[in-house]
C-alpha positions in Angstrom: 109.2 58.8 62.5 112.6 57.0 61.7 113.7 60.9 60.0 113.2 62.7 63.3 115.3 60.8 65.7 117.9 60.9 62.9 117.4 64.6 63.0 117.1 64.6 66.5 120.4 62.9 66.7 122.9 65.1 64.8 121.3 68.2 66.9 122.0 65.9 69.8 125.9 65.3 68.7 127.2 67.3 65.7 130.5 67.0 64.3 133.8 69.1 65.2 132.9 73.0 64.0 136.6 74.1 63.1 135.6 77.8 63.6 136.7 80.8 64.6 135.4 84.0 66.3 137.3 86.8 67.3 137.0 89.8 69.2 136.3 92.0 66.3 133.0 89.7 66.0 132.0 89.5 69.1 131.7 94.0 69.4 130.8 93.8 65.7 127.0 91.3 66.8 127.4 93.4 70.0 126.8 96.3 67.5 124.6 94.9 65.0 122.3 94.0 68.5 122.0 97.2 69.5 121.8 100.1 66.3 118.1 97.4 66.1 117.4 98.2 69.0 117.9 102.2 68.6 116.1 102.3 65.2 113.5 100.2 67.1 112.8 102.6 69.9 113.3 106.1 67.6 110.3 104.2 64.3 107.8 104.0 66.6 108.7 107.3 69.0 109.0 109.3 66.0 105.3 109.1 63.9 104.0 109.4 67.8 106.0 112.7 68.6 105.0 114.1 65.0 101.7 112.8 65.1 100.9 114.6 68.3 102.3 118.0 67.3 100.1 118.2 64.7 96.9 117.4 67.0 98.3 119.7 69.0 98.3 122.3 66.1 95.1 121.9 65.0 93.6 121.9 68.0 95.9 124.8 68.7 94.9 126.4 65.3 90.6 125.9 66.3 90.7 127.3 69.4 92.5 130.8 68.1 89.8 130.5 65.4 87.4 130.7 68.2 89.0 133.3 70.0 89.5 135.5 67.2 85.5 134.9 66.4 84.7 136.0 69.7 86.7 139.2 70.0 85.3 139.9 66.5 81.6 139.4 67.9 82.7 141.7 71.4 83.1 144.4 68.7 
């Protein structure tokens, strides 16, 4: 229990951190976040579009084959 209290004490009262975030760092972080979101969007949507187009081609080829068979049977 005392370790938990000690950890909370360090988190509540941190030592002074001498760090510097320049404007370039902030824009870099924003750029990383936007690139991550864009890549997630493209990763999710591109396979879905591929699967849809593949299924439409398969369905279309079956339909064309049936139409050809029907036209041949009429002759």
